[in-house]
C-alpha positions in Angstrom: 25.5 17.5 23.6 23.9 19.8 21.1 26.0 20.7 18.2 27.5 21.0 15.4 27.9 22.6 12.0 26.9 20.5 9.0 29.6 19.0 6.9 28.3 20.6 3.7 27.4 24.2 4.4 25.6 26.4 1.8 27.6 28.9 -0.1 27.5 32.5 1.2 27.7 35.8 -0.7 31.2 36.4 0.7 34.3 34.4 -0.1 37.1 33.7 2.4 39.7 34.5 -0.3 40.3 37.3 -2.8 41.8 37.0 -6.3 45.3 38.1 -7.0 47.1 36.2 -9.7 50.3 35.1 -7.9 49.1 34.2 -4.4 45.7 32.7 -5.2 47.2 30.7 -8.1 49.7 29.1 -5.7 46.9 28.3 -3.2 44.7 26.9 -6.0 47.5 24.7 -7.1 48.0 23.5 -3.6 44.3 22.7 -3.2 44.2 20.8 -6.5 47.3 18.9 -5.5 45.6 17.8 -2.3 42.5 16.7 -4.3 44.8 14.7 -6.5 46.6 13.1 -3.5 43.2 12.1 -2.2 42.5 10.5 -5.6 39.5 12.9 -6.1 41.0 14.9 -8.9 41.8 12.3 -11.7 42.4 14.7 -14.6 43.5 18.3 -15.0 45.4 21.1 -13.3 45.2 24.9 -13.2 46.5 25.1 -16.8 43.9 22.7 -18.1 40.5 23.5 -19.5 39.1 20.1 -18.5 38.9 18.8 -15.0 37.6 15.4 -14.0 36.8 14.5 -10.4 35.4 11.5 -8.6 32.6 12.2 -6.2 33.6 10.3 -3.0 30.0 9.7 -1.9 28.4 8.5 -5.0 31.6 7.4 -6.9 30.5 9.1 -10.0 32.6 11.3 -12.3 32.1 15.1 -12.2 33.4 17.2 -15.1 34.4 20.9 -15.4 34.8 22.1 -18.9 36.1 25.6 -19.3 36.2 25.6 -23.1 32.7 26.8 -23.6 33.0 29.8 -21.4 36.4 30.6 -23.0 34.8 30.6 -26.4 32.1 33.0 -25.3 34.7 35.3 -23.6 36.7 35.4 -26.8 33.6 36.2 -28.9 32.7 39.1 -26.5 36.3 40.3 -26.7 36.7 39.9 -22.9 40.0 38.9 -21.2 39.4 35.1 -21.4 42.7 34.2 -19.7 42.1 36.3 -16.6 38.4 35.5 -16.2 38.9 31.7 -16.8 41.8 31.7 -14.3 39.7 33.5 -11.8 36.9 31.0 -12.2 39.3 28.1 -11.7 40.8 29.6 -8.6 37.3 30.5 -7.3 36.2 26.8 -7.7 39.4 25.7 -6.0 38.6 27.8 -2.9 35.2 26.1 -2.6 36.5 22.5 -3.0 38.0 21.6 0.5 34.8 22.1 2.5 32.0 21.4 0.0 31.0 18.4 -2.1 32.3 18.4 -5.6 28.7 18.1 -6.9 27.7 21.3 -5.0 30.7 23.1 -6.4 29.8 22.1 -9.9 26.2 23.3 -9.4 27.6 26.7 -8.2 29.8 26.9 -11.3 26.9 26.1 -13.6 24.9 28.9 -12.1 27.8 31.3 -12.5 28.3 30.2 -16.1 24.6 30.7 -16.9 24.7 34.2 -15.3 27.8 35.2 -17.3 25.9 34.3 -20.5 22.7 36.1 -19.5 24.6 39.3 -18.5 27.1 39.0 -21.4 29.9 38.9 -18.9 28.6 41.7 -16.6 27.9 44.0 -19.5 26.3 47.3 -18.2 24.0 47.4 -21.2 22.5 44.1 -20.1 22.0 45.0 -16.5 18.3 45.8 -16.8 17.6 42.8 -19.0 19.4 40.6 -16.5 17.3 42.0 -13.6 14.1 41.5 -15.5 15.1 37.9 -16.1 15.7 37.3 -12.4 12.5 39.0 -11.2 10.1 37.7 -13.9 11.4 34.5 -15.2 12.8 32.8 -12.1 11.1 31.6 -8.9 12.6 32.3 -5.5 14.8 29.3 -5.3 16.3 29.9 -8.8 16.8 33.6 -7.9 18.6 32.5 -4.8 20.7 29.9 -6.7 21.8 32.5 -9.2 22.3 35.5 -6.8 24.4 33.9 -4.0 27.1 32.1 -6.1 27.5 35.2 -8.3 27.8 37.5 -5.3 30.4 35.1 -3.9 32.3 35.2 -7.2 32.1 39.0 -7.4 33.4 39.3 -3.9 36.3 37.0 -4.8 37.1 38.5 -8.2 36.9 42.3 -7.5 38.5 43.3 -10.8 35.2 43.0 -12.6 34.8 46.6 -13.9 31.0 46.5 -13.9 30.8 44.2 -10.9 29.6 46.9 -8.5 26.5 47.7 -10.6 25.6 44.0 -10.8 26.4 43.5 -7.1 23.9 46.2 -6.1 21.3 44.8 -8.4 21.8 41.2 -7.1 21.7 42.3 -3.5 18.4 44.1 -4.2 17.0 41.0 -5.9 18.2 38.8 -3.1 16.6 41.0 -0.5 13.2 40.6 -2.3 13.3 36.8 -2.1 10.8 35.1 0.1 13.1 33.4 2.6 10.6 30.8 3.5 10.9 29.4 0.0 14.7 28.9 0.3 14.8 27.5 3.8 17.6 25.0 4.2 19.7 26.9 1.7 20.6 29.8 4.0 23.3 29.6 6.6 22.5 31.8 9.6 25.1 33.4 11.8 25.8 31.4 15.0 23.5 32.3 17.9 24.6 34.8 20.5 24.8 31.9 22.9 27.2 30.1 20.6 29.3 33.2 20.1 29.5 33.9 23.9 30.4 30.2 24.6 33.3 30.3 22.2 34.5 33.7 23.4 34.4 32.8 27.1 36.1 29.4 26.6 38.9 31.0 24.5 39.6 33.7 27.1 39.3 31.4 30.1 41.5 28.7 28.6 44.4 31.2 28.2 43.9 32.5 31.7 44.4 29.0 32.9 47.2 28.2 30.4 49.2 31.5 30.8 52.6 29.9 30.3 54.4 29.5 27.0 53.6 25.8 26.7 52.4 23.5 24.0 48.8 24.7 24.5 49.9 28.3 24.0 51.9 27.7 20.8 49.2 25.5 19.3 46.0 27.6 20.0 47.2 31.1 20.5 46.8 31.7 16.7 43.1 31.2 17.3 43.2 33.8 20.1 44.9 36.3 17.8 42.5 35.5 14.9 39.5 36.1 17.2 40.9 39.3 18.7 42.0 40.9 15.3 39.2 39.7 13.0 36.3 40.7 15.3 37.9 44.2 15.6 38.9 44.7 12.0 36.7 43.2 9.2 39.0 40.9 7.3 38.9 37.7 5.3 40.4 34.5 6.9 42.9 34.4 4.0 43.9 38.0 4.8 44.6 37.1 8.4 46.7 34.2 7.4 48.8 36.3 5.0 49.6 39.1 7.6 53.4 39.6 7.4 55.7 38.9 10.4 57.0 42.5 10.4 53.5 44.0 10.2 53.5 46.0 13.5 54.6 49.6 14.0 54.4 52.4 16.5 54.1 56.1 15.6 53.5 59.0 18.0 52.3 56.6 20.8 49.8 55.0 18.4 50.0 51.3 17.4 49.4 50.0 13.9 49.1 46.7 12.0 49.4 46.5 8.3 47.1 44.1 6.5 47.8 42.4 3.1 45.1 44.3 1.3 45.0 44.1 -2.5 45.4 47.5 -4.1 42.6 47.9 -6.6 43.4 49.0 -10.2 41.5 51.9 -11.6 40.0 52.7 -8.3 39.4 56.4 -8.8 35.6 56.1 -8.5 35.6 53.6 -5.7 36.2 53.7 -1.9 39.9 54.0 -1.2 40.7 51.0 1.1 43.3 51.2 3.8 45.8 48.6 4.8 47.5 50.3 7.8 45.0 50.3 10.8 45.4 51.5 14.4 44.9 48.8 17.1 44.7 49.0 20.9 48.0 49.0 22.8 47.0 45.9 24.7 46.5 43.9 21.5 49.7 45.3 20.0 51.6 44.1 23.1 50.0 40.7 22.9 51.1 40.4 19.2 54.6 41.5 20.0 54.9 39.0 22.8 53.7 36.2 20.5 56.3 37.1 17.9 59.1 37.1 20.4 57.9 33.8 21.9 57.8 32.0 18.5 61.0 33.4 17.0 63.0 30.5 18.3 61.0 28.0 16.2 62.5 29.2 13.0 61.9 31.4 10.0 58.3 32.3 9.1 57.1 34.9 6.6 53.7 35.3 8.3 52.6 36.8 11.6 51.5 33.4 12.8 54.5 31.1 13.1 54.1 28.1 10.9 56.9 26.1 12.5 55.5 26.5 16.0 52.3 24.6 15.2 53.2 21.1 16.2 50.5 19.0 14.5 51.0 16.6 11.7 47.3 16.7 10.8 47.4 20.4 10.4 50.3 20.2 8.0 49.8 16.9 6.3 50.3 16.5 2.6 52.9 18.3 0.4 53.9 21.6 1.8 53.9 24.3 -0.8 54.4 27.2 1.6 57.1 26.0 4.1 57.4 29.3 5.9 53.8 30.5 5.7 50.7 30.0 7.9 47.9 29.0 5.6 44.1 29.0 5.5 43.9 25.2 6.0 46.1 25.5 9.1 43.7 28.0 10.6 40.7 25.9 9.7 42.2 22.8 11.3 43.2 24.7 14.5 39.7 26.1 14.9 38.1 22.7 14.4 40.5 21.1 16.9 39.9 23.8 19.4 36.2 23.0 19.3 36.9 19.2 19.6 39.6 19.2 22.2 38.9 22.3 24.3 35.3 23.4 24.0 33.8 19.9 23.9 36.3 17.6 25.7 37.8 19.9 28.3 35.0 22.4 29.1 32.1 20.1 28.0 30.2 23.1 26.6 27.1 22.7 24.5 26.4 24.7 21.4 24.1 24.6 18.4 26.5 25.8 15.6 30.2 26.2 15.3 31.7 29.6 14.4 33.2 29.6 10.9 36.3 31.5 9.9 34.3 33.9 7.8 31.8 34.7 10.6 34.1 37.2 12.4 34.1 39.4 9.3 30.3 39.7 9.8 30.8 40.4 13.6 33.4 43.1 12.9 31.2 44.9 10.3 28.2 44.8 12.6 30.3 46.1 15.5 31.5 49.1 13.4 27.9 49.8 12.4 26.9 49.5 16.1 29.5 52.1 17.0 28.1 54.6 14.5 30.9 54.5 11.9 30.1 56.1 8.6 29.6 53.4 5.8 32.5 54.9 3.8 34.9 54.4 6.8 33.5 50.9 7.4 34.2 50.1 3.8 37.8 51.4 4.1 38.4 49.3 7.2 36.8 46.2 5.7 38.7 46.4 2.4 35.5 47.0 0.4 35.8 49.3 -2.6 32.0 49.9 -2.7 29.3 50.5 -0.1 26.8 48.1 -1.6 28.3 45.1 0.1 27.2 46.5 3.4 23.5 45.8 2.4 24.0 42.2 3.5 25.4 43.0 6.9 22.6 45.4 7.6 20.2 42.5 7.3 21.6 41.2 10.5 21.0 44.4 12.6 18.8 42.5 15.0 21.9 40.6 15.9 23.5 43.7 17.4 21.5 43.7 20.6 21.5 40.0 21.3 25.2 39.7 21.0 25.9 42.9 22.9 23.5 42.0 25.7 25.3 38.7 26.2 28.7 40.4 26.0 27.7 42.9 28.6 26.3 40.1 30.8 29.6 38.3 30.4 31.3 40.8 32.7 29.2 39.2 35.5 31.5 36.1 35.0 28.7 33.6 34.4 29.8 30.0 34.5 28.0 26.9 33.5 30.5 24.2 34.3 30.3 24.4 38.1 26.8 22.9 38.0 26.0 20.5 35.1 22.3 20.9 35.9 22.4 24.5 34.9 20.6 25.2 31.6 23.1 27.2 29.6 21.2 27.0 26.4 18.9 29.2 24.4 15.6 29.6 26.3 15.5 29.7 30.1 18.8 30.6 31.6 19.8 29.6 35.2 23.3 30.9 35.3 25.6 30.0 38.1 27.7 32.8 39.6 31.3 32.1 40.5 32.5 32.4 44.2 34.4 35.6 43.7 31.4 37.3 42.2 29.2 36.1 45.0 31.5 37.5 47.6 31.9 40.8 45.9 28.3 41.4 44.7 25.7 39.1 46.1 26.8 39.0 49.7 27.5 42.7 49.7 24.1 43.3 48.2 22.4 41.4 50.9 24.0 43.5 53.6 23.7 47.0 52.2 24.1 49.6 55.0 21.5 51.8 53.4 18.0 50.7 52.2 15.8 53.6 51.2 12.4 52.4 50.0 11.4 53.6 46.6 8.2 52.9 44.6 9.4 49.4 43.8 12.6 48.0 45.5 15.0 50.2 47.4 18.0 52.5 46.9 21.4 51.9 48.4 22.8 55.4 47.8 22.5 57.5 51.0 22.5 60.7 49.0 20.1 59.4 46.3 21.9 61.1 43.5 19.4 60.2 40.8 20.8 60.4 37.2 18.1 58.2 35.5 14.4 58.7 35.1 13.5 55.4 36.7 15.1 53.6 39.6 15.2 50.3 37.8 18.1 51.6 35.6 20.3 52.9 38.5 23.4 51.2 39.7 22.1 51.6 43.3 18.7 50.0 42.8 18.0 46.7 44.5 14.9 44.6 45.2 14.3 41.7 47.6 13.2 38.3 46.4 9.9 38.7 48.2 9.0 42.0 46.7 10.0 40.8 43.2 7.5 38.0 43.5 4.8 40.5 44.4 5.7 43.0 41.7 6.9 40.6 39.1 4.3 41.7 36.4 5.2 45.3 36.7 8.9 44.6 36.5 8.5 42.2 33.6 6.5 44.9 31.8 9.3 47.4 32.4 11.9 45.0 31.1 9.8 44.5 27.9 9.4 48.2 27.5 13.2 48.7 27.8 13.7 46.0 25.2 11.2 47.6 22.8 12.9 51.0 23.2 16.2 49.4 22.3 14.6 47.7 19.3 13.2 51.0 18.1 16.7 52.7 18.3 18.2 49.8 16.4 15.5 50.2 13.7 16.3 53.9 13.6 20.0 53.4 13.1 19.3 50.6 10.6 17.1 53.0 8.6 19.7 55.7 8.7 22.3 53.2 7.2 19.8 52.3 4.5 19.4 55.9 3.5 23.2 56.4 3.4 23.8 53.2 1.4 21.1 53.8 -1.1 21.9 57.5 -1.7 25.7 57.2 -1.3 26.3 58.5 -4.8 24.8 61.9 -3.9 27.1 64.5 -2.4 24.6 65.1 0.4 25.4 61.8 1.9 29.2 62.0 1.6 31.2 60.8 4.6 32.0 64.3 5.7 28.4 65.5 5.6 27.9 67.0 9.1 24.2 66.1 9.5 24.7 62.5 8.6 27.6 62.2 11.0 25.6 64.0 13.7 22.6 61.6 13.2 24.9 58.6 13.5 26.5 59.9 16.6 23.1 60.7 18.3 21.7 57.3 17.4 24.8 55.6 18.7 24.8 57.7 22.0 21.1 57.0 22.6 21.5 53.3 22.0 24.5 53.2 24.4 22.4 54.9 27.1 19.5 52.5 26.7 21.8 49.5 26.7 23.6 50.7 29.8 20.2 51.2 31.6 19.0 47.8 30.5 22.2 46.2 31.7 21.9 47.8 35.1 18.3 46.6 35.4 19.1 43.0 34.4 22.3 43.0 36.5 20.4 44.0 39.7 17.8 41.4 39.1 20.4 38.7 38.5 22.1 39.6 41.8 19.1 39.8 43.9 16.9 37.0 42.5 19.4 34.1 42.3 17.4 31.0 43.1 13.9 32.6 42.8 13.1 30.8 39.6 
């Protein structure tokens, strides 16, 4: 079996948590308590300026000393209490899933950057950029940019953080990625995403009763459904309140625990009440009613209904709350017990909790949302953060193609010899699909010859420029073998056209994001919204045509390869 994610994953520019004094301090205290129970933290707590850990692989001592940064903050007349607390909490969020040595390395880079920039001083912005571009090699630039961006994403109260964020993202984009290979975590492949999504949906079709499986893993189903629709941090999802749902004028809403930004007059005004589909609303209501009998819970996800000692081991600091580590454990166990053990599915990389935030942002871009609206829905107070997501635009088509193909109900498990991996696909169609599509296709009452293949529409109501893209187009296996080169050329041309449209939409987003400060590119500007709409519409049409083409070939050519 091909898998899995590495135990020590590189840090990313986005953090799964966001700083707010009360909640994050409690969670940081809990993480430090767990480290102490494991005998990894041997000195210090959230109120201490000296922390001492034991590295559990090399059995060496690792120190964190916050006195030096506190002195510098005091000298620069910065809020040393708040910034030092944010640094401590930030470190705590990184501890559970990374080595203590890696976390110390990240902190040292942040400490260095705070010194160079004089604690994000606007007057030192240009000097800091010159230092990064002229005095650092690519690996050092990467090591400085990524942890700092992660910290800025975590600690959004930095007044000048937006200016530095934009500068760091520009510097990061200029880095030669070949020089930092091994330091970058890529998004899971489209195959890995589809594998997870299909198993999740199929498992709840089979386990449709309110049994132990439902109560244990339905939080994963809810997380996947919500967080791929609305960009949110895993910690935001865990903190959603139990009474979060509402209905107004036949529209259905969910309220997210978004942090209200102070002094936000010059930033994007984020929203916390967001409309959701009625079907999802009904599923959430049903889950709430089904888990009420387990006892009191403050969060949407019922903490008492999760019957796993491993998921709740250690001292419980939030007795009535579903927490990040609960969600992390359930996702890992779903992979272990369901995807691997029950379904025996192969994959290269596991989905991480933070990945759905990327998927949701990409999906909103794909649908032609204006960057300002995307920022509002994603809880961003600036547009600059979307630079990073835009770098993954090539991901749109691969994921969407597989999602569209998913409607054909491809299954791998029926025949273990099928190659359901990246590369050559030989999917196996289920019996129902064969009865409805394949057998029907082989016995079409109408077969009108066209240039290549044949048409099954007796009226030949053509609504596309080429027959390949029509729902009624078919081709026999014999003719396919004869005309294969021409057909493959057409498929490649279709793919190229989609690629060009993705590039056009990506360039449009680049212009909007880079010029967002100008009134000409405001969210209400008619030309910008028109361009986004046209690009989205053209891409939809090309994707639909390509889907028809590949679908017809899949139906008719089963077994040819």
